[in-house]
Backbone as a ProteinNet text record, in pm:
[ID]
protein_1_A
[PRIMARY]
MKTMLFAGRNTKEILRDPINLLFGLGFPLILLLLLDVISGAIPEGANNTMFNIENTAPGIATFGTAFFALFAGMLLAKDRTTSFLMRLFASPMTAIDFIMGYTLPLLVMAVVQIIITFAVAGLLGLPLSFDTLLAAVVILPIAILFVGVGLLCGSLLSDKAVGGICGALLTNIAGWFSGVWIPLDLIGGVFKKTAEALPFYHSVEAAKAAGSGNYGLIMPHLTVVLAYAVVFYVLAVLAFRHKMRGDKA
[TERTIARY]
82.6	0	86.6	194.5	283.3	345.1	387.9	449.3	350.1	226.5	125.9	88.1	79.4	49.2	161.2	283.6	397.2	401.7	369.6	364.6	256.8	143.8	37.9	83.7	157.8	212.4	307.1	392.8	488.9	418.8	310.6	232.2	179.9	130.6	81.2	193.7	313.2	426.2	463.2	458.8	491.6	388.3	261	154	152.2	218.4	224.8	320.5	396.9	492	452.8	344	292.4	387.6	475	566.5	663.7	728.5	820.1	746.1	623.3	543.5	514.3	470.7	441	567.6	679.3	805.6	845.7	834.6	872	785.5	656.4	565.6	570.1	600.4	591.7	719.8	835.5	961.3	985.2	955.9	972	886.8	770.2	684.3	746.5	811.8	879.4	990	1067.6	1174.5	1117.9	1007.4	945.6	897.1	832.2	783	899	1006.8	1122.4	1186.4	1203.9	1262.9	1170.4	1039.5	945.1	956.5	978	998	1126.3	1233.1	1359.7	1341.3	1266.5	1241.7	1166.7	1068.3	990.2	1068.8	1177.3	1257.8	1361.2	1383	1481.3	1420.6	1489.5	1433.7	1398.9	1298.2	1259.4	1372.1	1391.8	1497.4	1624	1639.2	1757.2	1738.6	1849	1844.5	1782.1	1656.7	1581.4	1551.5	1616.9	1584.7	1619	1719.8	1761.1	1647.2	1563.8	1459.4	1319.6	1311.6	1181	1114.9	984.2	912.2	927.8	944.8	964.7	1095.9	1195.6	1324.2	1328.2	1268.1	1278	1185	1064.8	967.8	1018.7	1069.9	1121.4	1238	1325.5	1439.5	1398.1	1306.6	1260.3	1183.6	1099.4	1024.9	1120.5	1229.3	1328.9	1404.7	1449.7	1525.7	1442.3	1312.9	1226.5	1224.2	1247	1243.7	1364.3	1467.6	1586.2	1550.9	1446.8	1410.5	1357.6	1318.8	1267.9	1379.1	1502.5	1614.8	1619.7	1599.3	1599.2	1482	1362.6	1246.2	1268.2	1317.4	1337.5	1442.8	1555.2	1663	1625.1	1557.6	1518	1416	1321.7	1219.2	1281.2	1369.4	1433.5	1529.4	1608.5	1704.6	1634.3	1522.8	1448.6	1388.6	1341	1287.7	1396.6	1518.5	1629.5	1665.3	1639.3	1675.1	1571.8	1460.6	1357.3	1353.3	1267.3	1252	1152.2	1101.5	997.8	1050.3	1163.3	1217.4	1263.5	1317.3	1362.8	1247.8	1131	1013.7	971.2	979.3	940	1037.8	1163.6	1261.9	1225.6	1140.9	1096.2	984.3	933	825.8	886.5	802.1	854.7	888.2	884.6	916.3	1063.8	1091.7	1229.3	1279.9	1409	1466.2	1399	1365.6	1297.6	1159.3	1088.6	956.9	968.4	1068.8	1087.7	1120.1	1214.6	1256	1139.4	1061.6	945.2	839	826.8	730.6	765.4	894.1	936.8	923.7	942.9	946.1	807.8	708.2	578	513.2	502.4	438.7	517.4	649.9	731.3	718	700.3	679.6	545.9	444.2	314.3	329.7	405.7	431.8	504	599.1	673.4	580.2	487.9	390.8	307.2	261.6	181.2	262.4	388.3	473.6	495.3	522.9	546.9	422.6	306	180.7	155.3	175.2	152.8	248.8	374.7	474.2	438.5	400.5	364.4	232	141.3	14.3	38.3	123.7	156	233	321.8	394.1	296.6	188.1	86	20.3	-1.7	-59.2	37	166.4	268	300.4	231	248.9	302.4	329.9	377.6	262.8	276.7	170.9	157.3	38.1	14.2	-36.6	30.7	-2.9	39.9	30.3	78	226.7	302.1	445.2	472.4	387.5	402.3	380.8	278.3	252	368.4	423.3	537.5	657.8	679.2	790	773.1	648.7	622.4	656.7	622.5	653.5	803.5	872.1	1016.8	1091.9	1033.8	1099.6	1094.3	1000.3	983.5	1108.5	1184.9	1306.5	1405.8	1420.8	1513.9	1457.1	1323.5	1262.1	1290.5	1280.1	1310.9	1457.6	1544.4	1686.7	1711.7	1652.6	1672.9	1621.5	1507.5	1456.3	1554.2	1611	1709.2	1832.6	1880.2	1995.4	1960.8	1841.3	1799	1788.9	1735.4	1721.5	1857.9	1950.9	2086.5	2149.8	2138.5	2195.1	2122.8	1991.4	1915	1946.5	1989.8	2025.9	2160.4	2244.9	2382.1	2413.5	2339.6	2378.4	2272.1	2310.4	2215.5	2129.6	2021.7	1933.5	2003.3	2096.9	2171	2262.1	2329.7	2416.6	2335.8	2220.2	2132.2	2088.6	2057.4	2015.4	2122.4	2248.3	2356.1	2385.3	2386.3	2422.3	2307.2	2189.5	2074.7	2005.5	2037.8	1978.9	2065.6	2156.3	2237.9	2328.6	2400.1	2500.3	2436.7	2341.7	2283.6	2205.2	2128.5	2049.3	2139	2250.2	2343.5	2410.1	2452.5	2513.5	2413.9	2291.7	2189.1	2157.3	2152	2118.5	2225.3	2352	2459	2493.6	2495	2537.3	2422.3	2303	2191.2	2175.8	2237.3	2221.1	2093.8	2029.2	1905.3	1933.8	2042	2070.4	2147	2249.8	2331.9	2352.6	2325.5	2349.9	2494.5	2513.7	2647.7	2736.3	2676.1	2756.1	2828.9	2775.1	2839.1	2963.3	2968.8	3082.3	3183.7	3134.7	3221	3329	3430.7	3546.4	3516.1	3594.8	3583.4	3447.3	3394.6	3265.1	3156.9	3153.3	3052.3	3071.6	3197.1	3223.1	3181.9	3205.1	3162.1	3010.5	2942.9	2796.2	2740.4	2804.2	2757.2	2778.5	2865.5	2887	2788.6	2714	2617.6	2475.7	2379.9	2243.6	2159.9	2196.6	2110.1	2094.4	2205.8	2202.2	2117.5	2134.1	2063	1912.4	1874.7	1732	1666.9	1733.8	1679.9	1672	1776.7	1776.7	1667.9	1644.9	1538.4	1401.7	1381.3	1253.3	1233.9	1340.3	1330.7	1301.5	1366.1	1342.9	1198.7	1144.7	1005.7	910.8	937.4	849.7	849.6	961.7	971.8	939.2	906.7	871.1	988.7	1109.6	1226.9	1241.5	1153.1	1142.8	1270.1	1343.3	1462.9	1574.4	1566.5	1670.7	1638.9	1520.2	1479.1	1558.5	1557.3	1615.7	1766.8	1844.5	1988.3	2017.7	1940.4	1959	1893.9	1776	1701.9	1771.7	1842.3	1914.7	2018.3	2085.7	2186	2119.1	2004	1932	1885.7	1830.9	1781.6	1895.3	2011.2	2126.4	2167.7	2174.5	2208	2102.5	1974.6	1866.7	1877.4	1905.5	1919.1	2034.7	2147.4	2266	2235.7	2174.5	2149.4	2043.3	1946	1845.4	1903.8	1989.7	2056.6	2141.7	2216.2	2297.5	2210.9	2095.6	2006.2	1952	1912.4	1861.1	1970.1	2091.4	2202.1	2236.5	2239.5	2270.4	2161.6	2037	1927	1926.7	1956.1	1962.1	2073.6	2186.2	2297.9	2255.6	2181.1	2133.1	2036.2	1948.5	1853.5	1926.4	2022.9	2097.6	2176	2229.9	2304.7	2217.2	2095.4	2005.8	1944.6	1930.6	1874.7	1975.7	2104.8	2209.9	2220.2
-120.2	0	126	126.6	242.4	266.8	158.4	170.8	221.8	171.9	212.9	359.1	405.4	546.1	635.5	593.6	670.2	666.3	551.6	540.2	631.3	642.5	732.5	877.1	914.4	1051.3	1074.6	977.5	991.9	996.7	924	928.9	1069.3	1134.1	1271.3	1366.5	1345.1	1429.9	1414.1	1291.8	1267	1332.6	1321.7	1376.9	1529.7	1590	1735.6	1793.8	1710	1755.1	1690.1	1738.2	1671.9	1678.5	1779.1	1790.7	1673	1646.7	1533.1	1401.9	1395.9	1274.7	1246.4	1348.3	1331.2	1300.2	1361	1333.4	1188.3	1138.7	1000.2	901.1	931.7	840.6	857.5	980.3	1008.3	996.7	1011.2	1009.3	877.4	761.1	635.8	632.4	697	698.4	781.3	892.2	974.6	894.4	821.6	738.7	629.9	570.6	463.5	515.5	630.5	690.4	732.2	783.7	825	706.1	596.1	477.1	417.5	433.2	384.2	466.9	597.7	683.1	644.2	618.2	575	443.1	352.1	223	239.9	330.9	353.2	420.6	490.5	561.2	471.4	352.7	261	196.6	197.8	142.3	-5.3	-46.8	-187.2	-273	-386	-476.1	-459.7	-343.7	-322.6	-397.7	-417.2	-486.2	-393.6	-419.9	-332.6	-400.3	-511.3	-585.5	-506.8	-419.7	-343	-256.6	-202.2	-109.5	-170.6	-303.4	-368	-340.1	-322.1	-292	-404.1	-527.5	-640.1	-626.9	-560.7	-540.4	-411.8	-306.2	-176.1	-163	-221.1	-202.9	-254.1	-377.8	-422.3	-337.7	-296.6	-215.1	-78.3	-12.5	119.7	110.5	7.3	-10	-30.3	-101.4	-122.8	5.3	73.8	197.4	303.9	307.5	408.9	402.9	285.2	272.3	336.7	373.2	437	569.4	636.4	766.6	755.3	636.3	622	629.1	609.7	633.5	781.5	867.9	1011.5	1051.1	997.7	1030.2	989.5	866.7	815.3	896.2	920.6	993.7	1136.3	1205.4	1343.6	1352.3	1261	1262.5	1242.9	1145.6	1119	1231.2	1279.1	1385.2	1513.3	1547.4	1667	1649.8	1530.4	1506.6	1521.9	1484.7	1496.2	1641.2	1731.2	1871.4	1946.8	1885.1	1946.6	1876.5	1924.4	1862.4	1747.1	1717.2	1613	1477.3	1433.6	1303.4	1301.5	1412	1415.8	1392.5	1445.5	1420.8	1275	1217.6	1077.9	982.6	1023.9	937.8	910.1	995.4	973	869.8	828.1	728.1	588.1	487.6	349.8	288.5	366.9	314.4	277.9	167.8	123.2	172.2	152.2	191.7	117	-10.1	-87.4	-29.6	15.3	76.6	200.2	282.4	403.4	369.8	278.8	244	185.9	99.7	42.8	148.5	244.9	352.8	439.6	454.5	526.3	439.4	310.1	220.3	195.8	170.2	124.9	219.9	351	437.6	444.8	439.4	443	314	203.2	76.7	77.4	137.4	150.6	236.7	346.3	430.6	353	269.3	190	95	34.5	-56.4	19.8	138.3	219.9	256.6	297.6	335.1	218.6	101.9	-16.7	-53	-48	-80.4	17.5	147.8	249.1	228.4	199.3	180.4	63.7	-48.9	-165.1	-143.3	-66.7	-38.4	44.1	145.8	225.9	142.3	56.7	-32.8	-123.4	-163.1	-242.9	-166.4	-37	46	61.8	47.6	61.2	-71	-177.2	-304.7	-418.4	-396	-505.2	-601	-729.8	-825.3	-837.6	-812.2	-819.7	-959	-1023.7	-1160.3	-1185.6	-1309.9	-1346.6	-1316.4	-1335.8	-1308.3	-1160.4	-1073.3	-930.2	-900.9	-962.9	-946.3	-998.6	-1110.6	-1167.2	-1074	-1014.6	-919.8	-800.9	-753.9	-642.6	-680.4	-802.4	-849	-862.6	-910.8	-931.8	-799.7	-690.7	-560.4	-505.3	-548.7	-492	-500.8	-610.5	-613.4	-502.3	-462.9	-354.6	-222.1	-208.1	-88	-81.5	-195.7	-201.2	-168.1	-217.8	-187	-37.7	26.7	170.1	249.4	209	275.6	257.2	137.6	112.1	199.3	215.7	303.4	446.7	490.8	626.3	647.2	548.1	559.2	558.7	481.6	481.8	619.6	675.6	808.5	914.7	903.1	999.9	996.2	880.1	866.6	930.7	945.1	989.3	1127.2	1169	1287.7	1395.8	1515.9	1626	1608.1	1686	1672.3	1712.8	1809.8	1847.8	1734.3	1670.9	1558.7	1442.2	1417.9	1311.1	1338.2	1464.8	1499.9	1469.3	1493.1	1466.3	1318.6	1244.6	1103	1017.3	1036.4	953.2	1003.9	1127.1	1181.2	1154	1247.8	1238.2	1116.2	1091.4	984.4	846.1	816.2	681.8	651.2	746.6	720.7	696.6	769	745.6	609	573.6	442.4	331.5	346.3	244.9	236.1	350.3	350.1	283.8	321	267.9	123.8	89.8	-44.8	-146.3	-103.5	-197.7	-252.8	-186.2	-228.4	-176.9	-78.4	-22.8	55.4	134.8	220.2	145.6	70.7	-2.7	-144.7	-247	-385	-403.5	-465.1	-479.5	-567.9	-657.6	-744.3	-664.5	-547.5	-463.6	-395	-379.2	-312.2	-414.2	-512.8	-619.8	-571	-651.8	-614.1	-586.2	-494	-459.2	-398	-319.9	-255.6	-360.7	-462.4	-566.6	-644.1	-675	-748.8	-667.2	-536.3	-449.3	-448.2	-438	-438	-567.5	-677.3	-807.3	-823.8	-741.4	-746.4	-656.8	-574.6	-483.1	-536.3	-487.5	-543.7	-492.8	-380.3	-317.5	-404.4	-456.7	-545.3	-668.8	-727.2	-850	-825.9	-707.4	-677.7	-669	-601	-590.3	-727.2	-808.8	-941.8	-1030.5	-1017.8	-1096	-1055.1	-923.7	-875.4	-920.6	-915.3	-962.1	-1111.4	-1187.3	-1332	-1363.2	-1289.9	-1311.7	-1273.9	-1160.5	-1114.4	-1203.7	-1272.3	-1360.8	-1505.9	-1533.9	-1670	-1761.2	-1707.4	-1788.9	-1796.2	-1872.3	-1872.6	-1921.3	-2009.9	-2064.7	-1962.7	-1850.5	-1748.3	-1640.5	-1645.6	-1538.3	-1539.7	-1651.9	-1656.1	-1633.7	-1685.9	-1655.5	-1505.8	-1429.9	-1284.8	-1219.6	-1266.4	-1203.3	-1224.8	-1335.5	-1361.9	-1253.7	-1207.4	-1101.2	-972.6	-939.4	-818.1	-826.5	-940	-957.2	-947.6	-1002.5	-995.6	-850.4	-772.8	-631.1	-557.8	-588.9	-521.6	-548.5	-672.3	-706.2	-629.1	-624.4	-554.5	-406.8	-341.5	-198.2	-168.9	-258.1	-234.3	-255.1	-352.6	-371.8	-249.7	-199.2	-80	41.5	53.2	166	161.1	42.9	28.5	61.4	10.8	36.7	186	250.2	393	474.7	438.4	511.8	490.3	367.8	339.5	420.1	431	511.8	658.6	706.4	844.8	864.9	768	777.3	788.6	703	702.1	830.9	884.1	1009.2	1126.3	1132.2	1244	1232.6	1108.2	1091	1127.2	1111.5	1134.2	1282.3
0	0	0	81.2	83.9	-53.3	-116.5	-248.4	-351.1	-345.9	-443	-425.2	-300.8	-276.5	-329.9	-305.7	-355.2	-507.6	-567.1	-713.1	-770.5	-700.3	-744.9	-746.4	-643.4	-639	-755.4	-784.8	-893.9	-1029.4	-1042.4	-1165.9	-1190.1	-1085.7	-1098.6	-1137.8	-1082	-1116	-1263.1	-1312.7	-1453.5	-1544.7	-1508.4	-1591.3	-1589.3	-1491.1	-1484.8	-1588	-1652.4	-1755.3	-1888.3	-1950.9	-2071.3	-2189.8	-2195.2	-2309.2	-2310.8	-2196.8	-2189.2	-2207.5	-2156.9	-2170.7	-2317.9	-2390	-2532.8	-2612	-2571.2	-2639.6	-2620.2	-2496.1	-2469.7	-2544.6	-2555.3	-2623.7	-2775.2	-2821	-2964.1	-3042.5	-2976	-3049.6	-3122.8	-3062.6	-3138.4	-3264.4	-3260.5	-3378.6	-3490.2	-3453.2	-3553	-3621.3	-3539.5	-3595.8	-3685.9	-3643.4	-3721.2	-3855.9	-3855	-3979.6	-4069.6	-4008.9	-4087.5	-4158.6	-4086.5	-4148.1	-4253.1	-4233.8	-4334.5	-4462.2	-4448	-4565	-4637.4	-4561.1	-4621	-4695.5	-4633.6	-4697.3	-4829.4	-4828.6	-4949.4	-5059.9	-5021.9	-5121.9	-5187.7	-5131.2	-5189	-5314.4	-5426.4	-5551.3	-5536.8	-5610.3	-5609	-5665.7	-5602	-5644.2	-5564.7	-5496	-5411.5	-5281	-5209.6	-5081.1	-4976.7	-4943.7	-4854	-4721.2	-4694.2	-4572.2	-4446.6	-4454.2	-4337	-4284.2	-4376	-4336.2	-4346.6	-4356.2	-4351.4	-4218	-4217.2	-4093.7	-3992	-4040.9	-3948.3	-3871.6	-3930.3	-3863.9	-3782.9	-3836.7	-3769.9	-3650.3	-3655.9	-3547.3	-3411.9	-3401.8	-3271.4	-3222.1	-3314.1	-3274.8	-3223.7	-3293.6	-3251.6	-3120.1	-3104.9	-2979.7	-2862.5	-2887.1	-2782.6	-2752	-2856.7	-2838	-2767.4	-2794.4	-2732.9	-2581.6	-2525.3	-2379	-2312.9	-2390.9	-2332.7	-2266.7	-2312.6	-2257.1	-2114.4	-2072.4	-1936.3	-1833	-1874.7	-1783.6	-1747.8	-1846.2	-1822.4	-1732.7	-1760.9	-1679	-1533.9	-1513.5	-1378.1	-1303.9	-1370.8	-1306.6	-1272.5	-1363.3	-1338.6	-1225.8	-1223	-1118.8	-981.4	-968.1	-839.7	-801.6	-897.2	-867	-821.6	-886.4	-846.3	-707.2	-674.6	-540.2	-435.2	-470.9	-376.9	-347.4	-442.9	-423.2	-340.2	-309.2	-225.6	-91.1	-4.2	127.6	123.8	4	-6	40.1	-16.4	21.6	166.8	215.3	353.4	450.3	416.9	501.6	493.6	371.9	355.8	422.7	437.5	501.2	647.5	702.9	840.8	848	733.5	728.6	736.5	756.6	763.2	627	519.9	387.2	378.2	310.1	289.3	153.9	129.2	1.2	-114.2	-91.3	-196.3	-224.1	-118.9	-137.6	-226.3	-199.2	-278.7	-424.4	-443.7	-580.1	-658.7	-596.5	-665.7	-692.1	-601.1	-621.4	-740.9	-767.1	-886.9	-1012.2	-997	-1112.5	-1172.3	-1089.7	-1138.9	-1239.6	-1211.8	-1312.8	-1442.1	-1433.3	-1554.7	-1634.3	-1565.1	-1634.6	-1708.4	-1647.6	-1715.4	-1841	-1828.7	-1945.1	-2054.3	-2014.8	-2112.9	-2187.2	-2115.7	-2178.4	-2281.3	-2243	-2334.6	-2458	-2435.6	-2548	-2643.9	-2590.3	-2674	-2754	-2689.7	-2758.2	-2873.1	-2845.7	-2949.3	-3066.2	-3035.1	-3140.6	-3230.8	-3171.4	-3252.4	-3326	-3266	-3333.2	-3460.3	-3449.6	-3567.1	-3668.8	-3620.4	-3711.5	-3786.4	-3718.5	-3785.5	-3898.7	-3877.9	-3983.9	-4101.3	-4071.5	-4176.2	-4245.6	-4203.2	-4272.4	-4188.9	-4060	-3974.9	-3945	-3976.9	-3943.4	-3791.1	-3740.4	-3596.6	-3561.4	-3467.4	-3430.7	-3286.7	-3244.5	-3111.6	-3097.2	-3203.8	-3198.5	-3171.9	-3224.6	-3198.3	-3051	-2993.5	-2850.9	-2767.4	-2807.4	-2736.4	-2745.5	-2860.9	-2877.1	-2783.1	-2768.6	-2676.6	-2533	-2494.6	-2359.2	-2339.3	-2440.9	-2433.6	-2417.1	-2466.3	-2456.8	-2314	-2233.3	-2099.3	-2012.3	-2015	-1931.2	-1961.6	-2088.1	-2118.2	-2068.6	-2068.7	-2012	-1861.7	-1795.1	-1652.1	-1627.6	-1714.5	-1701.9	-1714	-1812.9	-1831.4	-1710.8	-1657	-1537.3	-1421.6	-1408.6	-1303.5	-1317.6	-1440.6	-1465.3	-1424.9	-1461.8	-1427.1	-1276.8	-1206.3	-1060.7	-991.9	-1044.9	-989.1	-1006.6	-1125.9	-1150.9	-1068.1	-1058.3	-981	-833.3	-783.4	-641.8	-611.4	-713.3	-690.2	-747.4	-852.7	-927.2	-921.5	-962.3	-973.2	-1097.4	-1105.1	-1220.9	-1350.6	-1345.1	-1465.6	-1512.2	-1417.7	-1454.4	-1507.2	-1447.1	-1494.2	-1637.5	-1667.9	-1803.3	-1906.2	-1870.1	-1963.6	-1981.1	-1868.6	-1874.5	-1927	-1870.4	-1909.6	-2035.8	-2074.2	-2195.5	-2316.3	-2342.9	-2464.9	-2465.2	-2355.1	-2354.6	-2366.7	-2278.9	-2277.3	-2403.9	-2453.3	-2573.5	-2694.9	-2702.1	-2813.4	-2801.8	-2681.2	-2661.5	-2695.1	-2645.7	-2671.8	-2820.2	-2888	-3030.1	-3115.5	-3092.8	-3177.2	-3144.5	-3017.1	-2979.4	-2979.8	-3014.7	-3024.5	-3165.5	-3262.9	-3401.5	-3464.6	-3400.7	-3455.9	-3583.3	-3582.3	-3697.8	-3807.2	-3767.2	-3863.7	-3812.9	-3895	-3851.3	-3807.4	-3692	-3636.7	-3723.2	-3800.2	-3887.9	-3995.5	-4031.7	-4132.1	-4076.2	-3943.7	-3880.7	-3832.1	-3755.4	-3707.2	-3612.6	-3593.6	-3514.2	-3369	-3312.3	-3170.4	-3140	-3235.2	-3213.7	-3190.2	-3272.1	-3257	-3127.9	-3093.2	-2969.5	-2847.3	-2853.8	-2743.9	-2732.5	-2846.7	-2847.1	-2790.2	-2821.2	-2772.6	-2622.9	-2565.1	-2420.4	-2344.8	-2417.9	-2357.3	-2377.4	-2298.2	-2304.8	-2420.5	-2481	-2580.8	-2705.8	-2752.5	-2869.2	-2840.8	-2724.3	-2690.5	-2677.4	-2629.8	-2618.7	-2756	-2849.6	-2985.2	-3050.8	-3033.5	-3094.2	-3033.7	-2902.9	-2839.2	-2893.1	-2911.1	-2964.4	-3108.3	-3188.6	-3327	-3331.9	-3244.3	-3241.1	-3205.4	-3108.7	-3069	-3182	-3246	-3353	-3475.1	-3497.2	-3614.3	-3580.6	-3454.6	-3415.6	-3387.8	-3376.7	-3342.6	-3190.4	-3128.1	-2982.5	-2912.8	-2977.2	-2914.6	-2897.7	-2970.9	-2962	-2858.8	-2800.6	-2710.3	-2580	-2509.8	-2376.1	-2373.7	-2469	-2464.3	-2463.6	-2540.4	-2541.3	-2419.2	-2383.9	-2274.8	-2140.5	-2125.3	-2000.9	-1972.8	-2077.2	-2061.2	-2013	-2072.2	-2034.7	-1889.5	-1850.6	-1713.5	-1612.6	-1647.4	-1556.7	-1533.9	-1640.4	-1627.2	-1544.3	-1568	-1494.8	-1345	-1307.8	-1166.1	-1104.3	-1173	-1120.7	-1097.3	-1193.7	-1180	-1075	-1059.9	-955.7	-816.9	-801.8	-672.5	-639.7	-738	-716.9	-684.9	-750.8	-724.8	-582.7	-537.1	-400.7	-299.3	-321.8	-229.6	-226.1	-343.6	-348.2	-279.8	-301.3	-239.2	-88	-44.9	98.9	165.1	96.2	147.8	160.2	59.7	64.4	179.2	203.2	314.4	447.7	466.7	593.9	611.3	501.5	509.9	546.1	491.6	519.8	658.7	707.9	841.3	949.6	915.7	1015.3	1053.5
[MASK]
+++++++++++++++++++++++++++++++++++++++++++++++++++++++++++++++++++++++++++++++++++++++++++++++++++++++++++++++++++++++++++++++++++++++++++++++++++++++++++++++++++++++++++++++++++++++++++++++++++++++++++++++++++++++++++++++++++++++++++++++++++++++++

């Protein structure tokens, strides 16, 4: 109950900033439409598999969740700069209660964003089926990971620093190392090996595998994403708990 009440408060805070909300929900659609225009401009007979809607939709839906790191980090960092959290630290809420209270509304937003992205992709020619629904579910762990990264940064950094790290830096890293813009096989070498060591590439590959019905390829990739998500959430809880103890002292 404590977590749900706190999550309700955070939901209201998120809804009070409709510009960022619309940007988070709408930016993946802009990218999807842009890639569809590029695909349509490629002459018939040319190799157009890179920009097929079946390839771009899972990647864009996955990349879109990167913005929730910024939302999570900014929300927590701003709360830290006010007396709001200090008053709540006197309550019986634990660090896990706080972290979950920040996570739940953002996870709901991520679900909405993923659904909208795939719905628009369906209008652009993506066959909608059970596999599409499975791909949407498979993307959720990377959304949780991004929220965890944002909460970790928000627990340690100012809102300006969070904006730089979780905004420009993280979204660029996620975009390039996920293979959304350029297939990693075309680059190869150290770049590809680095991407394979990070969760972004594995999340996109898991979503593509689910969307294409290659179920056996989902868990090998998804396991990497889940491992990263657990690590960052543990670090976020520990950092937030340290902050609680410091402010109480």
